[in-house]
N, C-alpha and C positions, 0 to 999 in steps of 0.2 A: 305473554312471552315468557321462556326462561331466561337467563343471563350467559352473555356471551364468555363462553368458558376458553381455556390455553388452547396451544397446539397438541398438547399430548390426550386430550379430551376429544372424543367420539359420539355424535347425540344421532340416534336414532328415534323417531318420529311415530309413534302409536295411535290413530284416533287424536287423544285428547292427554296419553300418557308419554313422557321422556323419560327414555330408557337412556341412561350413560354406562357407555363401557370403556373405561381407561385401555389407552394402546400401550404395549409395552414393548420396549426396547429392545431389541434382541441381535445378539452377534454368534453367527453361526457359519461354521466352514463347510464348504461343498466341495465334496473331491471328484474330479472328473478325468478322464483318461486319454491323452493325445498321442496323434499318430505322426509324429516328425516324420520328414523322409529323410533318406539317407545323408543327402549334403544338409537337412536342419540336425541332422545325428550329431554331424559334425561339429557346427555351432554349437549347439547345447552343452558338449564333451568340451568345448573350451571355455565355456563360461563357469562351468561346471571345474575345470583344474584352476581356472584362476581365481576364483572363489576358493579353492581349497589352499591354494598356496599361499594368499593374503591371511588367512585365518592361522595357518600352520608358521606361517614369517613371526606375527604377532604374538601367537604362542611363546615361539623360543625366545622370543627377548623377552616377554614376561617369566619365563621360566628363570631367566639370567637374574634379573630382578629378584624373583621372588628364591633364590639359591643364593645368593649373592648374600654371607657372613658379615659386611662391611656397610651394605646396603641397608638403613633402618629408618631411609625418609619413608618411602615408599615400596610399596609390594609388586605392583602393577604399572602399566601404563591406563593413564584413560581412556575414553573412548574419541576425545579428541583429539589427541596427542596421537593416536593409531591413525586416524585418518588423515592426518597432517602430512603422512609419511606417504601417502596415497599416489599423489603427485608425483614425488622424487621417484617412485617407482615405474609408475605411468612412464615417463617420461625415460627411463633409464631402459624397460623392457618394451621393446615394441611390440610383441604380442598382449600384451597386458594393456595397452591404449585401446584396444579392438573392444573390448568388453564393457559393459555396462558400468559405468561409478556406481550408480544406486544400489547395484548390486556388492557392489567391493565394499561399501561404505555397510551395508547391513550385514556384512561378514566382520566387522569390526565389532557391530553393535553385538551378534550374537555372543563373539567371546566374552565382551566386556558385561554379560547378562549370564553369562557360565562360571565366570570369576566370582561376580557379586552372589549366586547360589551358592557354590565352594565356600564363600567366606562366612556365610550365613549358615555353614550347615547343612541345606538342603539338597545335596548333589555330592558329588565327588570331584574330586581335582578335574579339569579340562584335559583331553586326550587329542592326540594329534588326528587330521579326519584323512583316511585313506583312500586309494582310489578304488579299492576293489569291493568297498560297502557303497551303503545307499548314499547318492549323492543328490544336493539338491542349489538350487540357489533363489534368491526373490527378487518380484520384479514390484516395488511400492505401489508405483501408479502403473498398473496395466490398460492394455489397451483391448478391447473386446468388441468383437461385431462380427457381422456377418460380410462374410467374402464368397462371393458366387453360392447362395443360397447354403452355406455350412458355416457355423459358428467357429472363429478363429482367435487366436490370442498373436498379438505382436511383439516379435522379440527386438527390442532396439539395435542401434548400432548394425544390424546383420540385415535391419529391411525384409523378413521374412514372416509370414502367415502361417502358425500351425494350428490343422483343424485339431477341435474337439469334440468328445463323442456328450453330447449334453442330453443324458439320459433321465434327468429329470430337468424341471423348468426352476428358475430361481423366484422367490416369494415378488409379489408383484411391490412395485412402489421400491425397491432396494435399493441401498448404494454399495457400489462395489470400493471394496479396501484393498488391501495387499494380496498378491498373488506367489504364491511358492510352487513353481515349476520342479518337478524330481524323478529321480531314477532309480527302481527298484531293484534289487541283484535280480531277479528274475529278468530283467532287461525290459520291463515296461516302461512307459511316462506316463506321470499323473501332472495334473495340476490340481492344486489347494487354493480356493479361493476365497477369503475372509468378504462375509454378507452382513451388513447389519439393512435390518427394516426392523417397523411397527408393525406388531402383530395382535390384533383384536380376536386371531382363531382359537375356538374351542375343540376340545372332543366333549362331547355328551357322554354320559356314564350312565347304562343301564341302571342301577341300582347308587343311590345316594350313601348304601351302609359301606363300611369299611373291608379290606380284604387283609389278613395274613397269609405269608410268604414264609415257607421253610425252602431255604437252599438245600438240596441235596446231588449228591454226585448222578446219580441215575434218572431223577425226576426233580420237578420243581413243585411242589405240593400247594395248593392255596386251601385258605379255611372254607371254605365252600364246598371243599371235596373234590376239587379238579384236580388233575395228575395231569403236567407238560412235560412230553419225555426229553430229555436232552440229548442233542445228536453226537449220534456214537462216530465222531468223526477218529476215532483215535483208533479205534479197530480197522476202518478202510483205509487210510492211509498208514499207519504206522509201519506194516508190514513191509512196503515201497520205502518208503521212509527209512528204516535200517537196511535196508539193501543197498538203499546209494551213501549212506552214510560208511557202510563197513568197505564198500568200492572204492570209495574215495583216501580211506583210509590205507589200503593195498599200495591205494596209487603211492601215497605220500610214503610211506615207508619204505618202496620200491627207488624210487626217486633218490631219499636219502641213501641208500645202500649203495646205489649208484653216482652218486655224486653228482646229481644237478638236479635243478630250481622244478620243484612238481607244477610252480602255475604257470610253465610254459609249455605243458603236456595238454591240448587238443580233447582229450579224451577226458581230462581232469574238470577244464572249463564246461565241459556241456555237461557232465554228472554235478557240478554245482550249480548250474542253473536250471536243471532239472530238481534240483533239492529246494532252492527257493521258488521254483513254483508252487510246489508240495506245499510249504510255509504259507505263501500268499492263501494257496485255497483254501487251507486250514482257518488262517487270520478272517476271510472275507466270509466262509459259511457260519463262523461261532458269529462274527459281528452282525451279523444277519440274523440271527437267529436272537441276539441280546435284543434289537430294536423290535422285532414284531413280539418279544415276550412283553415290553414295556407295555407296548401299544396296545395287543389287548387284553392285558390288568386294566390300565388306564380306561379303554372302554366300556370294559365291565364294571367298574367301581371306583367311588370320586376319592376315597383316602384309601391309603395301603398301609400297610403296614410290614417293617422289614424290620431284620436282627443284626444288631453290629457284630459283624464276626472280625477274630483276629486271626486271619489270614496268614501273616508272617507266622505265626504259632504254629497254626494248622500242618501247613509244608514241610515241618522238621520231622514230622512223619515220611522217613522215604518209603514206605509201603504205597501212600496216598500222596504222595508231595506231584507226580506226576498229572492224579487225573485231575486233583483239589486246585492246580498249577489251570488244566486248561480251561475248568469250568467260568474262568474269569467272573467272579463274583465283584471283584471291585470295581471291573469295568460296567459290570451291570447295574450298580449302586450310580455312579456317573449317568448314564444314560437315565435309568430313572430322576433321577432331582433334573436331568436337563427338561425332560417333560412334562416333569411338575411345574416347571417356572412357562412354561413355554403354554400349556393346557390349560392353566390354574387348578391344579388338583393338587391334593394334600399329601404331605410324604411322613410317614412316622418312624422313629426308631427307637429299637428295645437295647437293652445294655447287654453288655456280651455276658455278663453273671447272671443273667434271666436264665432259670432253670425251664427252660420250655418245654423240654420233651421229658424232664422227670415231671413235673407238675400236673396234676389232675384237671381235666378242664369239664370235668362236671359240676355243673351247677352246687354249689352251696358245700364241696368238697374240699380242692385246695390242699391234699394231701402231697408230697415231694417223697417219690422213690429215690430213696439215697444209692440203693443198689444195681440201680439201672444203667447197664455197660452198651458199650456202642454197638455189640452184636445182637443186642436183643432189638427186634424190629417190632414187636407188638408185648404188652404189658396188661397187666387186670390188676385194679385198683384194691388193694387190699381193706380200702375203708368203707367205699361204695359199691364194690365189686364191678365196674363198668371196663369192660374191655375198651383199650386204647391202641388205634395203630398210631407209632412213634410220630413219623414224621405228621400228619395229619392233626393228630392231639397240639404239636409243637406249634403247628401253623394257626390254630385257633387261641393257644396260647398267649401266642404273639398280636393277635389282634385282638384279645381283649386287655393284653398291657400298654397296647399303641399307644390306646388312649389318655396313659396317662402321663406321656412326654411330651413336650413341644413339639410342634408340626416344623417340621424343615423348612424354615426359609431361605433360599439361597440369593448367594450373590452373585450379579451377573456378569459383573466386569471387575476384575481385580486392578488396583490402584497400581502406580508404577511403583517398580522395582527402586528400592532404594540403594544408592549407594553406602557401602561399610565407611564409616567414620575412621578415617586416617589422615595424616598429613601430607597433600600434596606439593611434589616439588617438580620443576621442569628441569629435565635432563637436556640435553644436546641430541635433538633429533637426528639431523647429520652423522654424527657419531653411531649413532646405532646402526644405520640405513647405509653405512659406508661401501657395502657390498656390491648395492642396489644403483652406484653414483654414474652420472653420464661424463664420459672419457671424452674431452674434446679432442 
C-alpha cells in the first residue's frame, strides 16, 4: 500500500500501478457581463463616484506632500493614514456613508500601490481619475448565488442583486476571491472574478515534438509548414473608426468656435459611445484569436519555441507601427505562458539577436545571408542552393535553436509589493481633512 501523501497530491490507481499527479494551485480571472436595471445603474454610479472621490482626494494630499519643498520627512501618506481619514469623510458627507466601506478602503490601497510602482520606476506618476473614462470598484468579499434561477451578485448597502451572464462555468472546487465591477466606455457593465483552484487538467498533444513560431503581420508561420492568417480587423473597422473620429473632431472645433462645451452635445456623446464600441469589438476579436491560437498550438505540440522581439523598437517605424501594435505580440506571449503553466507544456524563447531569417536551415549548412532585407520574402542559399521561404525558414531555425535555451518556468503568483524605504512621520490627519469636518 503506498504511503499517504500531502493535500497537494492526487492518487489514481490502475490495477497494481499508482500514478501520482501533482495538483497545481492556479489563480485566474473570469470576466462576465452583468445587466443592471436603471435603478441599479444609479446605485453603481454612486459607488463609482464615491470611489473616484476618495482616490482623487487622497491623490491631491499626496501631491501636496510630494511637491512641498519644505517636507523632507515623507513624500506621501501611507495606506493606514489614508484609511484613517475615511470615517471623518463618511461622517461629514452623507452620500459617502451609503457606500460600502470595503470598496473605499480598496481605493486607498490602489493609490498606495500606484505610488509604489512610481517610486520603483515601474509606472508613471498617478493621475486623477476622470468621470468620462473607465469606472470600477472592488468587492473584497462578494456574494454570488442563484436568485430565481439566475446567477447574481449582491451589492452591499443597497441590498440589490444584479444578474450575471455566465457564458462559461467556473472550475470545480474553486474558491472565489475579490470581484471588480466596472463600466466600460461603451456603456456595458462587467464583473471580474478572482478564482483560485487546484488544476490537474492537461491538454494532450498530438505530437511530442517541438514547433517553432515566426510572428508576422499577415500570418503566423509554424515550423511544420502551417500558416495561420491573422484577423484583418483593421481593414473592416478602420474606415468606420476614422469617420467617427473626424466627426467628433469637427464637433469639438465647432464648439470651441462657438464658445461652448462640446461634452454637453448629445450627438457628440452618441459618437463617443459608438467609437468606444468599435474599440471594444476590436479588442474582443483580437483577444479571442490569441486564445484560440495558443490552444491550437498546444493541442498539436508539447513544446513551443518563440522569438523574443523588441516590440518597442519595432513600433518606431512609423509605417508599420499601427500594424505591429495591433498584432499584440506581447499579449500573445503572456497567454502562451499562462497556458504553459496550466497544461504542463514547455515554452522556449530564442534571443532577439538570433538571425532566424538570415540563417540557412538546411542540414549542415548554417550560412548567414547578411544581404537579406525586409522586402525579400524568399532567397536562395549561395552555399547549398536551397530555396528558402523567409518566414518558414525563420520558424525552422527558431525550433532548432529553441532547445539550447532553458525552458520557461513562470511564477504563478507574485509576492507582495514592497513599500519603498522612507522615513515615516505621522502628520495631523485632522488638518489635512479640515474641509470635510463635521460642523456641529
